[in-house]
C-alpha positions in Angstrom: -39.6 50.4 -202.0 -38.4 51.9 -198.7 -38.9 55.6 -198.1 -36.1 57.9 -197.3 -37.7 58.6 -193.8 -37.8 54.9 -193.0 -34.2 54.4 -194.1 -33.0 57.4 -192.1 -35.0 56.3 -189.1 -33.7 52.8 -189.2 -30.1 54.1 -189.6 -30.6 56.4 -186.7 -32.0 53.6 -184.6 -28.9 51.4 -185.4 -26.6 54.2 -184.5 -28.4 54.8 -181.1 -28.4 51.1 -180.3 -24.7 50.7 -181.2 -23.8 53.8 -179.2 -25.7 52.6 -176.2 -24.0 49.2 -176.5 -20.6 50.9 -176.7 -21.4 53.1 -173.7 -22.6 50.1 -171.7 -19.5 48.1 -172.6 -17.2 51.1 -171.8 -18.9 51.6 -168.4 -18.9 47.8 -167.7 -22.7 47.7 -167.7 -23.2 45.5 -170.7 -23.9 42.4 -168.6 -26.5 44.4 -166.7 -28.2 45.6 -169.9 -28.1 42.0 -171.3 -29.8 40.7 -168.1 -32.4 43.4 -168.3 -33.5 42.1 -171.7 -33.6 38.5 -170.5 -30.2 37.3 -171.7 -27.7 35.3 -169.5 -24.2 36.7 -170.2 -21.2 34.5 -169.7 -18.1 36.0 -168.2 -15.1 36.0 -170.5 -11.9 34.5 -169.0 -9.3 37.0 -168.1 -5.7 36.2 -168.9 -4.4 37.3 -165.5 -6.9 34.9 -163.9 -5.7 32.0 -166.1 -2.1 32.9 -165.0 -3.2 32.7 -161.3 -4.8 29.3 -161.9 -1.7 27.9 -163.6 0.5 29.3 -160.8 -1.7 27.7 -158.1 -1.7 24.4 -160.0 2.1 24.3 -160.3 2.6 25.2 -156.6 0.0 22.6 -155.5 1.9 20.1 -157.6 5.2 21.0 -155.8 3.4 20.6 -152.4 2.1 17.2 -153.5 5.6 16.2 -154.5 6.9 17.2 -151.1 4.3 15.2 -149.3 5.0 12.2 -151.4 8.7 12.5 -150.9 8.3 12.7 -147.1 6.1 9.7 -147.1 8.6 7.8 -149.2 11.5 8.7 -146.9 9.6 8.3 -143.6 7.2 5.5 -143.8 6.0 6.1 -140.3 4.4 9.3 -141.4 2.4 7.6 -144.2 -0.8 7.4 -142.0 -0.7 11.0 -140.9 0.2 12.4 -144.3 -1.9 10.1 -146.5 -4.9 12.4 -146.5 -2.8 15.4 -147.4 -1.5 13.5 -150.5 -5.1 12.7 -151.5 -6.3 16.3 -151.0 -3.2 17.5 -152.9 -4.0 15.2 -155.9 -7.6 16.4 -155.9 -6.6 20.0 -155.8 -4.1 19.7 -158.6 -6.7 17.9 -160.7 -9.3 20.5 -160.0 -6.9 23.3 -161.0 -6.1 21.5 -164.3 -2.5 20.9 -163.2 -0.2 18.2 -164.4 -0.6 14.6 -163.4 3.2 14.4 -163.2 4.5 15.1 -159.8 7.8 17.0 -159.9 11.0 15.2 -159.0 11.3 14.4 -155.3 12.8 17.3 -153.4 15.4 16.8 -150.7 13.8 15.7 -147.5 15.4 16.0 -144.0 16.5 12.7 -142.5 14.8 13.7 -139.2 11.0 13.1 -139.5 10.2 16.1 -137.2 12.3 18.5 -139.4 10.7 17.0 -142.6 7.3 17.7 -141.2 8.3 21.1 -140.1 9.5 21.9 -143.6 6.1 20.7 -145.0 4.2 22.8 -142.5 6.3 25.9 -143.6 5.6 25.0 -147.2 1.9 24.8 -146.6 2.0 28.2 -144.7 3.9 29.8 -147.6 1.4 28.4 -150.1 -1.5 29.7 -148.0 -0.1 33.2 -148.0 0.5 33.0 -151.7 -3.1 31.9 -152.4 -4.4 34.8 -150.2 -2.4 37.3 -152.3 -3.6 35.7 -155.5 -7.2 35.9 -154.3 -6.7 39.7 -153.9 -5.4 39.9 -157.5 -8.1 37.8 -159.1 -10.5 39.6 -161.4 -13.3 36.9 -161.2 -15.2 36.9 -157.9 -15.6 33.1 -158.3 -11.8 32.6 -158.6 -11.2 34.9 -155.7 -13.5 32.7 -153.6 -11.8 29.5 -154.7 -8.3 30.9 -154.0 -9.4 32.2 -150.6 -10.8 28.8 -149.8 -7.6 27.2 -150.9 -5.7 29.7 -148.7 -7.8 28.7 -145.7 -7.4 25.0 -146.4 -3.6 25.4 -146.8 -3.4 27.3 -143.5 -5.4 24.5 -141.8 -3.0 22.0 -143.4 0.0 23.9 -142.1 -1.5 23.7 -138.6 -2.5 20.1 -138.8 0.8 18.9 -140.3 2.7 21.0 -137.7 0.8 19.0 -135.0 2.3 15.7 -136.4 5.8 16.6 -135.1 
């Protein structure tokens, strides 16, 4: 039979460990505590980060639709814009976006104006990803969105040079 002292000591130990765990969780040090005892904690997804990923996927899909619409309307731009379509498809897939490209947007009849509109769309998307990176909770997501922003800015510059 267990003695009263052992029972009270065990109960006190449980209360102390639970309290320490609560304090560690409340001060956002629980992962540090877990690492100190040899555990490898996994980050829980944050709903706001999931929203940012879904938004980025939708907007990348719209950009992809614009690239494909311009190529369909202006076949002479297919060589220059082909890589952008491939990169757009890869990005949408990596973000978990839809395989369905949205309906073809209106494209200017003048190739230079169409390319200018695409460059503007890439620039706008670049700025949006930069803002999203600042709102991301996960450092990994912030890095991915920052990289996307830089890539989109480069795309805006490169597409602009096709005019």
